MIPA-77575 format. One record per atom (N, C-alpha, C): residue in one letter; x, y, z. Coordinates in steps of 0.001 Angstrom, whole numbers, padded with zeros to 6 digits, always signed. Example, Ala and Ser with C-alpha at 12.3 -4.5 7.8 and 13.67 -1.06 7.14 Angstrom:
BEGIN
A+013190-005690+007800
A+012300-004500+007800
A+013200-003300+007800
S+012850-002250+007080
S+013670-001060+007140
S+012900+000030+007870
//
This chain:
BEGIN
M+000869-001241+000233
M-000081-000121-000075
M+001117+001326-000217
S+000608+002188-000809
S+001321+003332-000810
S+000540+004461-000284
E+001473+005250+000446
E+000816+006436+001174
E+000892+007668+000155
K-000266+008399+000223
K-000133+009382-000571
K+000520+010910+000123
K+001555+011252-000321
K+002361+012147+000137
K+001669+013706+000032
T+001748+014475+001013
T+001188+015917+000665
T+002551+016747+000503
P+002577+017590-000406
P+003614+018480-000628
P+004088+019164+000587
D+005322+019514+000934
D+005727+020408+001996
D+006144+021664+001192
F+005396+022616+001144
F+005274+024005+000735
F+006545+024762+001161
L+007114+024377+002405
L+007954+025318+003262
L+009302+024722+002988
H+009509+023433+002324
H+010742+022835+002104
H+011592+023769+001264
G+012891+023942+001292
G+013724+024696+000558
G+013415+026261+000194
V+012387+026692+000900
V+012047+028198+000758
V+012339+028881+002049
T+012940+029977+001534
T+013326+031020+002863
T+012355+031912+003066
L+012428+032417+004341
L+011415+033268+004954
L+011273+034340+004025
E+012378+034964+003383
E+012317+036303+002528
E+011551+035782+001361
Q+011650+034590+000551
Q+010968+033999-000433
Q+009562+033966-000139
I+009109+033664+000980
I+007734+033723+001582
I+007202+034755+001610
L+007845+035824+002325
L+007346+037239+002448
L+007195+037768+001040
T+008284+037647+000155
T+008128+038450-000999
T+006770+037848-001850
A+006648+036449-001820
A+005465+035758-002624
A+004197+036398-002121
L+004071+036459-000851
L+003028+036930-000304
L+002642+038479-000594
V+003460+039319-000558
V+003535+040770-000864
V+003149+040715-002368
A+003687+040104-003148
A+003282+040079-004521
A+001840+039523-004866
D+001355+038783-004101
D+000267+038130-004335
D-000829+038890-003718
Y-000712+039343-002433
Y-001648+039988-001587
Y-001466+041522-001565
G-000288+041805-001565
G+000049+043239-001621
G+000256+043674+000166
W+000730+044758+000316
W+000812+044950+001917
W-000407+045243+002721
E-001100+045992+001984
E-002339+046316+002959
E-003420+045177+003035
K-003263+044140+001997
K-004331+042844+002501
K-003456+042103+003277
L-002159+042142+003057
L-001587+041053+004004
L-001619+041848+005515
G-001491+043081+005778
G-001760+043582+007047
G-003277+043330+007699
K-004251+043170+006683
K-005527+042710+007152
K-005640+041345+007685
Y-004956+040419+006861
Y-004864+039122+007204
Y-004079+038634+008455
I-002982+039358+008460
I-002121+039192+009655
I-001745+040411+010633
K-002402+040877+011186
K-002326+042047+011976
K-001205+042172+012771
I-000234+042758+012123
I+001026+043088+012770
I+001489+044223+012216
K+002197+044961+013041
K+002410+046687+012713
K+003498+046625+011576
C+004185+045859+011510
C+005436+045788+010311
C+004779+045819+008796
F+003556+045109+008861
F+002773+045103+007638
F+001957+046383+007495
T+001553+046996+008311
T+000549+048086+008199
T+001181+049594+008351
T+002348+049850+008768
T+002936+050923+008910
T+004378+051090+008509
N+004538+051772+007353
N+005834+051726+006618
N+006487+050324+006329
P+005717+049512+005652
P+006174+048160+005599
P+007287+047937+004542
T+008169+047190+004983
T+009246+046862+004070
T+009721+045446+004282
I+010258+044631+003200
I+010615+043502+003481
I+011656+043155+004659
N+012641+044119+004800
N+013570+043837+005855
N+013061+044037+007282
S+012265+045005+007406
S+011694+045266+008806
S+010850+044035+009073
S+010059+043699+008351
S+009114+042332+008312
S+009934+041270+008669
L+011146+040952+008145
L+011806+040059+008146
L+012421+039901+009721
K+012778+041105+010148
K+013484+041105+011569
K+012457+040842+012498
L+011281+041153+012370
L+010170+040863+013285
L+009859+039270+013285
L+009563+038982+012034
L+009271+037640+011969
L+010069+036487+012332
R+011431+036855+012325
R+012497+035968+012898
R+012403+035928+014383
K+011948+036925+015165
K+011971+037183+016177
K+010788+036862+017277
T+009684+036615+016345
T+008143+036362+016768
T+007638+035280+016288
P+007681+033905+016911
P+007493+032686+016269
P+005929+032783+015877
W+005025+033317+016604
W+003609+033283+016477
W+003114+033972+015044
A+004006+035225+014961
A+003791+035648+013595
A+004516+034981+012487
R+005450+034451+012639
R+006091+033663+011589
R+005044+032613+011146
T+004492+031759+012005
T+003538+030779+011902
T+002458+031354+011014
K+001953+032510+011459
K+000820+032861+010564
K+001292+033141+009238
V+002457+033527+009162
V+002828+034100+007682
V+002967+032801+006854
E+003649+031784+007527
E+003902+030303+006918
E+002590+029859+006553
N+001491+029839+007335
N+000209+029281+007163
N-000356+029838+006103
L-000261+031222+005953
L-000892+031913+004919
L-000216+031608+003466
Y+001037+031590+003509
Y+001902+031036+002444
Y+001393+029668+001934
I+001312+028727+002887
I+000780+027316+002475
I-000491+027364+001814
S-001304+028255+002470
S-002924+028262+001775
S-002815+028876+000497
M-001897+029844+000197
M-001715+030651-001312
M-001263+029371-002008
K-000324+028593-001803
K+000349+027632-002489
K-000966+026495-002885
K-001715+026187-002037
K-002571+025129-002085
K-003793+025669-003031
R-004008+027002-002979
R-004881+027705-003706
R-004483+027641-005265
E-003088+027928-005399
E-002499+027881-006805
E-002636+026614-007401
Q-002386+025463-006456
Q-002570+023974-007167
Q-003714+023510-007263
R-004856+024131-006970
R-006212+023601-007344
R-006491+023656-008767
V-007000+022486-009098
V-007376+022430-010720
V-008798+022158-010697
W-009475+023355-011354
W-011001+023523-011509
W-011377+022830-012495
P-012250+021808-012532
P-012727+021276-013757
P-013251+021965-014682
K-013077+021741-016132
K-013345+022541-017068
K-015063+022231-017416
S-015459+023742-017774
S-016924+023404-017914
S-017142+022846-019447
K-018134+022055-019593
K-018432+021642-021097
K-019123+022670-021760
D-018867+022724-023111
D-019568+023925-023800
D-020973+022955-024003
V-021761+023859-024193
V-023442+023283-024126
V-023772+023730-025574
//
């Protein structure tokens, strides 16, 4: 019996890559609404956000979870509708 493996979306991806992808997909404003931390809402930059996320485990976990959700959403394959 073979087990179905789920992809590890965080494997081999740096925190900077995760944050950059989230900002590209959502933008700072929407990211700040999803994860309410000051570095996303007040003069946001990648560097200031990375400093906070590296020191704050709960915030990093939220960012990683949002990234995983984004990657899962990208992988979804919607059934093609049949032409009537």
